[in-house]
C-alpha positions as CSV (number, residue, x, y, z in Angstrom):
1,M,76.4,1.5,76.2
2,A,79.5,-0.6,76.2
3,L,77.6,-3.6,77.3
4,L,75.1,-3.3,74.4
5,D,78.0,-2.8,72.0
6,D,79.7,-5.9,73.2
7,L,76.5,-8.0,73.0
8,K,75.8,-6.6,69.5
9,S,79.3,-7.5,68.3
10,E,79.0,-11.0,69.7
11,S,75.6,-11.5,68.1
12,E,76.8,-10.4,64.7
13,R,79.9,-12.7,65.1
14,R,77.7,-15.7,65.9
15,M,75.3,-14.9,63.0
16,R,78.1,-14.7,60.5
17,A,79.5,-18.1,61.8
18,E,76.1,-19.7,61.5
19,L,75.6,-18.4,57.9
20,E,79.1,-19.6,56.9
21,K,78.3,-23.0,58.4
22,R,75.1,-23.3,56.5
23,R,76.8,-22.2,53.3
24,Q,79.4,-24.9,53.6
25,Q,76.8,-27.6,54.3
26,V,75.0,-26.8,50.9
27,P,76.7,-28.9,48.2
28,T,78.0,-27.0,45.2
29,Q,75.8,-27.8,42.2
30,P,78.0,-28.6,39.1
31,Q,77.0,-26.7,35.9
32,G,74.9,-29.0,33.7
33,Q,76.4,-30.5,30.7
34,E,73.8,-28.9,28.4
35,E,74.6,-25.5,29.9
36,Q,78.3,-26.0,29.6
37,H,78.0,-27.0,25.9
38,Y,75.7,-24.0,25.3
39,Q,78.2,-21.5,26.8
40,S,81.3,-23.0,25.2
41,R,80.0,-24.0,21.7
42,L,76.4,-23.1,20.9
43,L,76.5,-19.5,22.1
44,P,79.6,-18.5,20.2
45,A,78.2,-20.1,17.0
46,M,74.8,-18.4,17.4
47,T,76.6,-15.1,18.1
48,K,78.6,-15.5,14.9
49,M,75.5,-16.2,12.9
50,L,73.6,-13.2,14.4
51,S,76.5,-10.9,13.5
52,Y,76.7,-12.3,10.0
53,L,73.0,-12.0,9.3
54,T,72.8,-8.5,10.8
55,Q,75.5,-7.3,8.5
56,L,74.0,-9.1,5.6
57,A,70.6,-7.5,6.1
58,D,72.1,-4.0,6.5
59,H,74.1,-4.3,3.3
60,L,71.2,-5.8,1.3
61,N,68.8,-3.1,2.5
62,Y,71.3,-0.5,1.3
63,I,72.4,-2.0,-2.0
64,K,69.0,-3.5,-2.9
65,P,70.4,-6.2,-5.3
66,N,68.1,-7.7,-7.9
67,T,67.1,-11.0,-6.4
68,R,64.4,-13.0,-8.3
69,P,62.6,-15.6,-6.1
70,Q,61.1,-18.8,-7.2
71,F,57.9,-19.9,-5.5
72,T,55.8,-22.9,-6.4
73,I,52.4,-24.0,-5.2
74,P,52.7,-27.8,-5.7
75,G,50.5,-29.1,-8.4
76,C,49.1,-25.7,-9.2
77,G,51.9,-23.6,-10.7
78,N,54.6,-21.0,-10.1
79,L,53.8,-17.6,-8.5
80,D,55.2,-14.7,-10.6
81,L,57.6,-13.0,-8.1
82,Q,59.9,-10.3,-9.2
83,K,61.9,-9.1,-6.2
84,Q,63.0,-9.8,-2.7
85,F,63.5,-7.0,-0.2
86,G,63.0,-5.6,3.3
87,Y,65.4,-7.8,5.4
88,R,64.9,-7.7,9.2
89,V,66.9,-9.5,11.8
90,S,65.9,-10.1,15.4
91,A,67.1,-12.1,18.3
92,D,65.4,-13.3,21.5
93,S,68.3,-12.1,23.7
94,R,71.8,-10.8,23.4
95,Q,72.9,-12.2,26.7
96,R,71.3,-15.7,26.3
97,L,70.9,-16.1,22.6
98,T,68.7,-19.1,21.6
99,R,66.8,-17.8,18.5
100,I,67.6,-15.7,15.5
101,T,64.9,-14.7,13.0
102,L,65.4,-13.2,9.5
103,Q,62.3,-12.0,7.7
104,F,61.9,-10.5,4.3
105,Q,59.2,-10.0,1.5
106,C,58.9,-11.3,-2.0
107,T,56.6,-9.5,-4.4
108,G,55.6,-9.6,-8.1
109,R,53.0,-8.3,-10.5
110,L,50.7,-11.0,-11.7
111,P,48.5,-13.3,-9.5
112,L,48.4,-17.0,-10.0
113,S,44.9,-18.4,-10.8
114,F,43.9,-22.1,-10.7
115,K,41.2,-24.5,-9.6
116,V,41.6,-27.4,-7.2
117,T,39.4,-30.5,-7.0
118,P,38.2,-32.5,-5.2
119,L,36.8,-30.3,-2.5
120,S,38.8,-31.9,0.3
121,M,42.1,-31.1,-1.4
122,A,40.9,-27.5,-2.1
123,N,40.1,-27.1,1.6
124,D,43.5,-28.4,2.6
125,L,45.2,-26.0,0.3
126,D,43.0,-23.1,1.6
127,A,44.1,-24.0,5.2
128,A,47.8,-24.2,4.1
129,L,47.8,-20.8,2.4
130,V,46.1,-19.2,5.5
131,E,48.6,-20.9,7.8
132,H,51.6,-19.5,5.8
133,G,50.2,-16.0,5.6
134,L,49.7,-15.8,1.8
135,D,47.4,-13.2,0.2
136,F,44.7,-14.9,-1.9
137,A,41.0,-14.9,-2.9
138,I,38.8,-18.0,-3.2
139,R,35.5,-18.9,-4.7
140,D,33.4,-22.0,-5.3
141,Y,33.9,-24.2,-8.3
142,R,30.9,-26.2,-9.4
143,D,30.3,-28.9,-12.0
144,G,27.6,-29.0,-14.7
145,Y,25.1,-30.2,-12.1
146,Q,25.9,-27.3,-9.8
147,H,27.6,-29.6,-7.3
148,L,30.3,-28.0,-5.3
149,V,33.4,-30.0,-6.4
150,G,36.3,-27.7,-5.6
151,R,37.6,-24.1,-5.4
152,H,39.0,-21.4,-7.6
153,F,42.1,-19.8,-6.2
154,E,43.8,-16.5,-7.0
155,V,47.0,-16.1,-5.1
156,R,48.5,-12.6,-5.1
157,P,52.2,-12.2,-5.6
158,K,53.1,-11.2,-2.0
159,V,55.0,-13.8,0.1
160,P,56.4,-13.3,3.6
161,V,59.6,-15.4,4.1
162,T,61.0,-16.4,7.5
163,V,64.4,-17.9,8.2
164,Q,64.6,-19.1,11.8
165,I,67.7,-20.4,13.6
166,D,67.4,-22.1,17.0
167,A,70.0,-23.4,19.5
168,D,68.9,-27.0,20.2
169,M,70.5,-27.4,23.6
170,K,69.1,-30.9,24.1
171,N,70.8,-32.3,21.0
172,S,73.8,-29.9,20.9
173,R,72.8,-28.7,17.4
174,I,71.7,-25.6,15.6
175,S,68.5,-26.0,13.6
176,L,67.6,-23.8,10.6
177,S,64.1,-23.6,9.2
178,F,62.9,-21.8,6.0
179,T,59.2,-20.9,5.8
180,N,57.7,-19.8,2.4
181,F,61.2,-19.9,0.8
182,E,60.2,-21.9,-2.2
183,S,56.7,-23.0,-1.4
184,P,54.0,-22.6,1.2
185,S,55.8,-24.9,3.6
186,T,58.7,-25.1,6.1
187,S,61.9,-26.8,5.1
188,R,64.5,-27.7,7.8
189,T,68.1,-28.6,8.2
190,N,70.6,-28.6,11.0
191,C,74.3,-28.3,11.7
192,S,76.8,-28.6,14.5
193,P,78.3,-25.5,16.1
194,G,81.7,-26.5,14.6
195,E,80.2,-26.3,11.1
196,V,79.4,-22.6,11.5
197,T,82.5,-21.4,9.6
198,D,83.0,-18.5,7.2
199,P,82.4,-20.8,4.2
200,F,79.2,-22.1,5.8
201,L,77.9,-18.6,6.4
202,D,78.8,-17.6,2.8
203,D,76.7,-20.6,1.6
204,L,73.8,-19.5,3.8
205,G,74.0,-16.0,2.5
206,N,74.1,-17.1,-1.2
207,Y,71.2,-19.5,-0.5
208,I,69.1,-16.7,0.9
209,L,70.0,-14.6,-2.2
210,R,69.0,-17.6,-4.5
211,K,72.6,-17.8,-5.8
212,S,73.4,-21.2,-4.5
213,D,71.7,-24.4,-3.4
214,K,74.6,-25.7,-1.3
215,L,72.3,-26.3,1.7
216,T,71.5,-29.7,0.3
217,K,70.4,-31.2,3.6
218,L,67.1,-29.3,3.4
219,E,64.2,-31.7,3.7
220,I,61.0,-31.5,1.6
221,P,58.2,-31.4,4.1
222,D,55.9,-34.5,4.3
223,E,52.8,-32.4,3.7
224,I,54.2,-31.2,0.4
225,R,55.0,-34.7,-0.8
226,E,51.5,-35.8,0.2
227,R,49.9,-32.8,-1.6
228,L,51.8,-33.6,-4.8
229,R,50.8,-37.2,-4.6
230,Q,47.1,-36.4,-4.0
231,R,47.1,-33.9,-6.8
232,M,48.6,-36.4,-9.3
233,E,46.1,-39.0,-8.2
234,A,43.2,-36.6,-8.6
235,E,44.3,-35.6,-12.1
236,K,44.6,-39.3,-13.1
237,Q,41.0,-39.9,-11.8
238,A,39.8,-36.9,-13.7
239,E,41.4,-38.1,-16.9
240,R,39.7,-41.5,-16.8
241,P,36.1,-40.4,-17.5
242,R,37.2,-38.1,-20.3
243,R,39.2,-40.9,-21.9
244,G,36.3,-43.3,-21.5
245,G,33.9,-40.8,-23.0
246,L,36.1,-40.3,-26.0
247,L,36.5,-44.1,-26.6
248,A,32.7,-44.5,-26.3
249,K,32.2,-41.8,-29.0
250,L,34.8,-43.4,-31.3
251,F,33.1,-46.8,-31.0
252,R,29.7,-45.2,-31.6
253,G,31.2,-43.7,-34.7
254,T,32.0,-47.1,-36.1
255,D,28.4,-48.4,-35.9
């Protein structure tokens, strides 16, 4: 068996030599710049934010502070919300953290009732409320000729709020979005990893608790601006016939 053992040893030696040769021929791939920045800056900042929000949620769920939310449906009114509670924090991964989500509920006692015309605007609002997970009832609104001209809405005081934090590796930034925080919309801001300091996290916590508005970079979504503009224009158009009718009566009264 000595011959076989010698041949086996020689074969293994040559195989190891060939594998080593192949390994040396494959160029070492340098770590990408995005990955390097993620590991050195984005990941530590995201980890710090996750730790802060997790502790914040734990304390809030235990203490249950009295937090009164403000929620406006643009052009229609303010929803009567009384409390904010049920904080839950989740992350997509502990090892490769790219997204943090904070969710909570806002509730109240009285629903908000209103009508919206024209029908196109009412349908747009209907779609927006559905998209943002609001609890509401809707029925047709007709004019004196029984033409369908809009919708009656009754929005119940129950609003799910989501704060989402994403590691933007392409732009080396951290993006924050707030859905249903003050209206049925999503507002956004961003920061650099270096801005994630203890004072910044305090500002974020106080903003979530409605104690501060220091996150001044939040942008009003375009759809909210457009909805407000359309609502104001519709109200102006609705006022013109009424004013004309009143003037006509006044002039008839002088005959």
